Structures are given as structure tokens and as C-alpha cells.
Short mmCIF file of the C-alpha atoms (twelve columns), coordinates in Angstrom:
data_MODEL
# 
_entry.id   MODEL 
# 
loop_
_atom_site.group_PDB 
_atom_site.id 
_atom_site.type_symbol 
_atom_site.label_atom_id 
_atom_site.label_alt_id 
_atom_site.label_comp_id 
_atom_site.label_asym_id 
_atom_site.label_seq_id 
_atom_site.Cartn_x 
_atom_site.Cartn_y 
_atom_site.Cartn_z 
_atom_site.pdbx_PDB_model_num 
ATOM 1   C CA . MET A 1   -40.237 59.005 15.009 1 
ATOM 2   C CA . SER A 2   -38.530 62.215 16.095 1 
ATOM 3   C CA . GLN A 3   -35.417 63.525 14.364 1 
ATOM 4   C CA . SER A 4   -33.262 62.716 17.424 1 
ATOM 5   C CA . GLN A 5   -34.629 59.141 17.543 1 
ATOM 6   C CA . ALA A 6   -33.868 58.735 13.844 1 
ATOM 7   C CA . MET A 7   -30.321 60.054 14.329 1 
ATOM 8   C CA . ARG A 8   -29.716 57.656 17.248 1 
ATOM 9   C CA . LEU A 9   -30.958 54.779 15.097 1 
ATOM 10  C CA . LEU A 10  -28.711 55.770 12.187 1 
ATOM 11  C CA . THR A 11  -25.587 56.120 14.328 1 
ATOM 12  C CA . SER A 12  -26.193 53.183 16.648 1 
ATOM 13  C CA . SER A 13  -24.318 49.912 16.355 1 
ATOM 14  C CA . GLN A 14  -27.447 48.303 17.799 1 
ATOM 15  C CA . SER A 15  -29.336 48.884 14.562 1 
ATOM 16  C CA . ASP A 16  -26.607 48.009 12.066 1 
ATOM 17  C CA . GLU A 17  -23.827 45.490 11.866 1 
ATOM 18  C CA . TRP A 18  -20.390 47.049 11.388 1 
ATOM 19  C CA . TRP A 19  -17.347 44.883 10.711 1 
ATOM 20  C CA . THR A 20  -13.665 45.538 11.333 1 
ATOM 21  C CA . PRO A 21  -11.611 46.333 8.215  1 
ATOM 22  C CA . PRO A 22  -9.202  43.495 7.367  1 
ATOM 23  C CA . GLN A 23  -5.921  45.334 8.060  1 
ATOM 24  C CA . TYR A 24  -6.576  45.403 11.831 1 
ATOM 25  C CA . VAL A 25  -7.699  41.777 11.977 1 
ATOM 26  C CA . GLU A 26  -4.686  40.686 9.920  1 
ATOM 27  C CA . ALA A 27  -2.352  42.557 12.284 1 
ATOM 28  C CA . ALA A 28  -3.953  40.709 15.223 1 
ATOM 29  C CA . ARG A 29  -3.580  37.398 13.385 1 
ATOM 30  C CA . GLN A 30  0.076   38.189 12.693 1 
ATOM 31  C CA . LEU A 31  0.635   38.960 16.386 1 
ATOM 32  C CA . MET A 32  -1.165  35.885 17.726 1 
ATOM 33  C CA . GLY A 33  -0.492  33.427 14.899 1 
ATOM 34  C CA . SER A 34  -4.197  32.653 14.498 1 
ATOM 35  C CA . ILE A 35  -7.583  33.649 15.848 1 
ATOM 36  C CA . GLU A 36  -9.300  30.834 17.679 1 
ATOM 37  C CA . LEU A 37  -12.321 32.741 19.032 1 
ATOM 38  C CA . ASP A 38  -14.275 35.874 18.148 1 
ATOM 39  C CA . PRO A 39  -16.896 36.188 20.898 1 
ATOM 40  C CA . ALA A 40  -18.792 39.088 19.265 1 
ATOM 41  C CA . SER A 41  -19.302 38.146 15.644 1 
ATOM 42  C CA . SER A 42  -21.635 37.023 12.899 1 
ATOM 43  C CA . GLU A 43  -21.377 34.796 9.868  1 
ATOM 44  C CA . GLY A 44  -20.582 37.803 7.660  1 
ATOM 45  C CA . ALA A 45  -18.015 39.331 10.031 1 
ATOM 46  C CA . ASN A 46  -16.276 35.987 10.365 1 
ATOM 47  C CA . LYS A 47  -15.530 36.026 6.639  1 
ATOM 48  C CA . ILE A 48  -13.024 38.769 7.542  1 
ATOM 49  C CA . VAL A 49  -11.923 37.497 10.965 1 
ATOM 50  C CA . ARG A 50  -11.757 33.811 10.001 1 
ATOM 51  C CA . ALA A 51  -11.905 32.688 13.636 1 
ATOM 52  C CA . LYS A 52  -12.044 28.949 14.214 1 
ATOM 53  C CA . ARG A 53  -15.032 29.584 16.514 1 
ATOM 54  C CA . TYR A 54  -17.283 32.570 16.993 1 
ATOM 55  C CA . PHE A 55  -20.306 33.571 19.033 1 
ATOM 56  C CA . THR A 56  -23.219 35.529 17.653 1 
ATOM 57  C CA . GLU A 57  -25.694 37.585 19.624 1 
ATOM 58  C CA . LEU A 58  -27.996 34.543 19.699 1 
ATOM 59  C CA . ASP A 59  -25.286 32.522 21.509 1 
ATOM 60  C CA . LEU A 60  -25.428 34.959 24.447 1 
ATOM 61  C CA . PRO A 61  -21.629 35.394 24.441 1 
ATOM 62  C CA . LEU A 62  -21.444 37.174 27.784 1 
ATOM 63  C CA . LEU A 63  -22.817 34.013 29.413 1 
ATOM 64  C CA . GLN A 64  -20.368 31.678 27.659 1 
ATOM 65  C CA . GLU A 65  -16.896 30.626 28.798 1 
ATOM 66  C CA . TRP A 66  -14.343 32.039 26.344 1 
ATOM 67  C CA . SER A 67  -11.695 29.340 26.673 1 
ATOM 68  C CA . ALA A 68  -9.237  29.953 23.815 1 
ATOM 69  C CA . GLU A 69  -5.558  30.309 22.952 1 
ATOM 70  C CA . SER A 70  -6.230  33.482 20.949 1 
ATOM 71  C CA . VAL A 71  -9.170  35.894 20.916 1 
ATOM 72  C CA . TRP A 72  -10.036 38.751 18.583 1 
ATOM 73  C CA . LEU A 73  -12.679 41.074 20.049 1 
ATOM 74  C CA . ASN A 74  -14.355 44.089 18.495 1 
ATOM 75  C CA . PRO A 75  -17.447 44.262 20.711 1 
ATOM 76  C CA . PRO A 76  -20.770 45.832 19.806 1 
ATOM 77  C CA . TYR A 77  -20.670 49.564 20.512 1 
ATOM 78  C CA . GLY A 78  -24.252 50.126 21.591 1 
ATOM 79  C CA . LYS A 79  -25.897 49.896 24.988 1 
ATOM 80  C CA . THR A 80  -28.226 47.433 26.593 1 
ATOM 81  C CA . MET A 81  -30.276 48.293 29.673 1 
ATOM 82  C CA . GLY A 82  -28.329 51.558 29.894 1 
ATOM 83  C CA . LYS A 83  -24.953 49.770 30.086 1 
ATOM 84  C CA . SER A 84  -22.157 49.951 27.530 1 
ATOM 85  C CA . LEU A 85  -21.745 46.756 25.531 1 
ATOM 86  C CA . GLN A 86  -18.091 47.707 24.970 1 
ATOM 87  C CA . GLY A 87  -17.715 47.786 28.743 1 
ATOM 88  C CA . ALA A 88  -19.509 44.480 29.293 1 
ATOM 89  C CA . PHE A 89  -17.469 42.656 26.632 1 
ATOM 90  C CA . SER A 90  -14.186 44.281 27.729 1 
ATOM 91  C CA . ASN A 91  -14.817 43.346 31.358 1 
ATOM 92  C CA . LYS A 92  -15.631 39.788 30.287 1 
ATOM 93  C CA . LEU A 93  -12.353 39.583 28.330 1 
ATOM 94  C CA . VAL A 94  -10.388 40.854 31.342 1 
ATOM 95  C CA . ALA A 95  -12.075 38.251 33.577 1 
ATOM 96  C CA . GLU A 96  -11.460 35.406 31.107 1 
ATOM 97  C CA . PHE A 97  -7.808  36.443 30.674 1 
ATOM 98  C CA . GLU A 98  -7.213  36.754 34.421 1 
ATOM 99  C CA . ALA A 99  -8.853  33.340 34.949 1 
ATOM 100 C CA . GLU A 100 -6.333  32.041 32.370 1 
ATOM 101 C CA . ARG A 101 -9.050  30.742 30.049 1 
ATOM 102 C CA . VAL A 102 -7.828  33.182 27.380 1 
ATOM 103 C CA . LYS A 103 -4.081  33.068 26.687 1 
ATOM 104 C CA . ARG A 104 -3.717  35.934 24.178 1 
ATOM 105 C CA . ALA A 105 -6.154  38.535 22.903 1 
ATOM 106 C CA . VAL A 106 -6.442  41.688 20.861 1 
ATOM 107 C CA . LEU A 107 -9.288  44.075 21.669 1 
ATOM 108 C CA . LEU A 108 -10.548 46.987 19.551 1 
ATOM 109 C CA . VAL A 109 -12.725 49.543 21.369 1 
ATOM 110 C CA . ASN A 110 -13.462 53.250 21.379 1 
ATOM 111 C CA . ALA A 111 -10.764 55.288 23.100 1 
ATOM 112 C CA . TYR A 112 -13.006 56.142 26.050 1 
ATOM 113 C CA . PHE A 113 -10.282 56.442 28.659 1 
ATOM 114 C CA . GLY A 114 -12.496 58.320 31.122 1 
ATOM 115 C CA . TYR A 115 -15.201 55.672 31.410 1 
ATOM 116 C CA . GLY A 116 -15.200 53.312 34.387 1 
ATOM 117 C CA . TRP A 117 -15.323 50.200 32.217 1 
ATOM 118 C CA . PHE A 118 -11.962 51.213 30.719 1 
ATOM 119 C CA . ASN A 119 -10.182 50.880 34.105 1 
ATOM 120 C CA . GLY A 120 -9.448  47.163 33.635 1 
ATOM 121 C CA . LEU A 121 -7.714  47.916 30.335 1 
ATOM 122 C CA . ARG A 122 -5.231  50.529 31.543 1 
ATOM 123 C CA . SER A 123 -2.561  48.012 32.582 1 
ATOM 124 C CA . ARG A 124 -2.261  46.589 29.049 1 
ATOM 125 C CA . GLY A 125 -0.200  47.560 26.057 1 
ATOM 126 C CA . MET A 126 -2.213  49.667 23.637 1 
ATOM 127 C CA . CYS A 127 -2.098  51.360 20.282 1 
ATOM 128 C CA . ILE A 128 -4.018  54.626 20.129 1 
ATOM 129 C CA . LEU A 129 -5.063  54.871 16.504 1 
ATOM 130 C CA . ASP A 130 -3.950  58.074 14.794 1 
ATOM 131 C CA . HIS A 131 -7.032  57.972 12.564 1 
ATOM 132 C CA . ARG A 132 -10.675 57.086 12.786 1 
ATOM 133 C CA . ILE A 133 -11.647 53.703 11.404 1 
ATOM 134 C CA . SER A 134 -14.055 53.375 8.497  1 
ATOM 135 C CA . PHE A 135 -15.878 50.212 9.524  1 
ATOM 136 C CA . ILE A 136 -17.509 47.968 6.937  1 
ATOM 137 C CA . ASP A 137 -21.289 48.114 6.701  1 
ATOM 138 C CA . GLY A 138 -22.544 44.551 7.214  1 
ATOM 139 C CA . ARG A 139 -25.559 45.205 4.986  1 
ATOM 140 C CA . THR A 140 -23.595 46.349 1.938  1 
ATOM 141 C CA . GLY A 141 -20.045 45.043 2.475  1 
ATOM 142 C CA . ARG A 142 -18.706 48.555 1.792  1 
ATOM 143 C CA . GLN A 143 -16.685 50.777 4.065  1 
ATOM 144 C CA . GLY A 144 -18.719 53.491 5.692  1 
ATOM 145 C CA . ASP A 145 -17.716 56.953 6.787  1 
ATOM 146 C CA . GLN A 146 -15.142 57.344 9.517  1 
ATOM 147 C CA . ALA A 147 -16.301 56.414 13.003 1 
ATOM 148 C CA . LYS A 148 -17.387 59.283 15.220 1 
ATOM 149 C CA . ALA A 149 -14.944 58.260 17.978 1 
ATOM 150 C CA . SER A 150 -11.260 57.423 18.057 1 
ATOM 151 C CA . SER A 151 -10.248 53.813 18.656 1 
ATOM 152 C CA . VAL A 152 -7.640  51.959 20.653 1 
ATOM 153 C CA . ILE A 153 -6.263  48.456 20.118 1 
ATOM 154 C CA . ILE A 154 -5.290  46.652 23.307 1 
ATOM 155 C CA . THR A 155 -3.120  43.556 23.688 1 
ATOM 156 C CA . PHE A 156 -3.497  40.841 26.313 1 
ATOM 157 C CA . GLY A 157 -0.646  38.414 26.974 1 
ATOM 158 C CA . ASN A 158 1.133   39.082 23.692 1 
ATOM 159 C CA . ASN A 159 4.795   39.845 23.202 1 
ATOM 160 C CA . TRP A 160 4.957   43.637 23.432 1 
ATOM 161 C CA . ILE A 161 7.981   43.826 21.111 1 
ATOM 162 C CA . ASP A 162 5.972   42.112 18.373 1 
ATOM 163 C CA . PHE A 163 2.955   44.261 19.260 1 
ATOM 164 C CA . GLN A 164 5.110   47.352 18.765 1 
ATOM 165 C CA . ARG A 165 6.508   46.094 15.466 1 
ATOM 166 C CA . ILE A 166 3.111   45.131 14.053 1 
ATOM 167 C CA . PHE A 167 0.792   47.832 15.395 1 
ATOM 168 C CA . SER A 168 2.993   50.961 15.392 1 
ATOM 169 C CA . LYS A 169 1.879   51.659 11.795 1 
ATOM 170 C CA . PHE A 170 -1.610  52.446 13.146 1 
ATOM 171 C CA . GLY A 171 -0.607  54.992 15.784 1 
ATOM 172 C CA . PRO A 172 1.391   55.663 18.944 1 
ATOM 173 C CA . LEU A 173 1.858   52.886 21.483 1 
ATOM 174 C CA . CYS A 174 1.537   53.013 25.263 1 
ATOM 175 C CA . PHE A 175 2.850   50.376 27.628 1 
ATOM 176 C CA . PRO A 176 2.506   49.985 31.403 1 
ATOM 177 C CA . ARG A 177 5.452   51.407 33.335 1 
ATOM 178 C CA . TYR A 178 6.514   48.004 34.610 1 
ATOM 179 C CA . TRP A 179 7.199   46.615 31.122 1 
# 
């Protein structure tokens, strides 16, 4: 294995399971009241999220209907077949929300504003984190080093006043002009 292959393996979310630290999940729970569905999870991650239902990779979540009152989504950050998994999961959430199968959601993704998959997220309220998250290593249960990219938390169908009150502690907020 070459050094660049080894580095890609070490920094890829495809090779390791990384979980969201509890403070972000708890803020989402406070905003939505509960978390009914986490469509990109695992048994270990759900110990933090505590969703009533969750899909694992084996459930093929992008092929499932995400019918739920409240969704927490921190999608996998790798690629499959050259396509961003963050983009695929984000696009799926937008489609499920617009089809009114998802009533409220909170999404955590990299702050990749210039990527095409991010276009469907621009009309939502968002918190641009003023720090880089130290995700939890699913193998050890310990927080790792800070992520290499900045993150953004995006709200779907939630009260933006409550979103502002709850999420402003993580960074500056942006809202569509028509709000």
C-alpha cells in the first residue's frame, strides 16, 4: 500500500465509524422534542442519538422511505462510486422533506458551500460552526482529533427562533432572506 493510499484510508469515513458528540445531538433533540429516525446510523452511534428507529448501512437507507416526524442526520462523509455520500444523503433528506414524509430535521454536514449537492440546502436556516468538531471514534468510544473540515448544522421545518436560541452557542446563524 502506498503512503497516499494509507493516508486516504486513515482519514476516510469509509474505513472508520465516527459518531457525533452528544452536545449537537442533544441540541437537535431539544429543538425537535425527540428524534424519531436516524437514517445513517449504527447500534453504537444510536447509543448517543437514541433515535426510536435507525437505518444502518445494511438497511440500504438511500432506498428506504424516511417517513418520520423528526430526523437527525449526520451522513457518512466518504464517497461511493465517485459520488459524495454527504450529497446523496442530503439530497434524499431534501426530497423526503419536500414530499412531506419528514416533518422536521436537523442535518450535520461539512461546510462545502461550493459543491453542487449543497444547492438544495441553501434555502434553510443554518448554523456555521465556529470550531471544528472532534467526532467520536466508533472503535474506541473516544473523541478523535478535530475534523479536517468545518461543519454546518441545517434545520428543516423547525421554528427558527428556537433554532437561533439553541444553536447560536455553536456559531453564527444564517437564515434565508424571506424569513
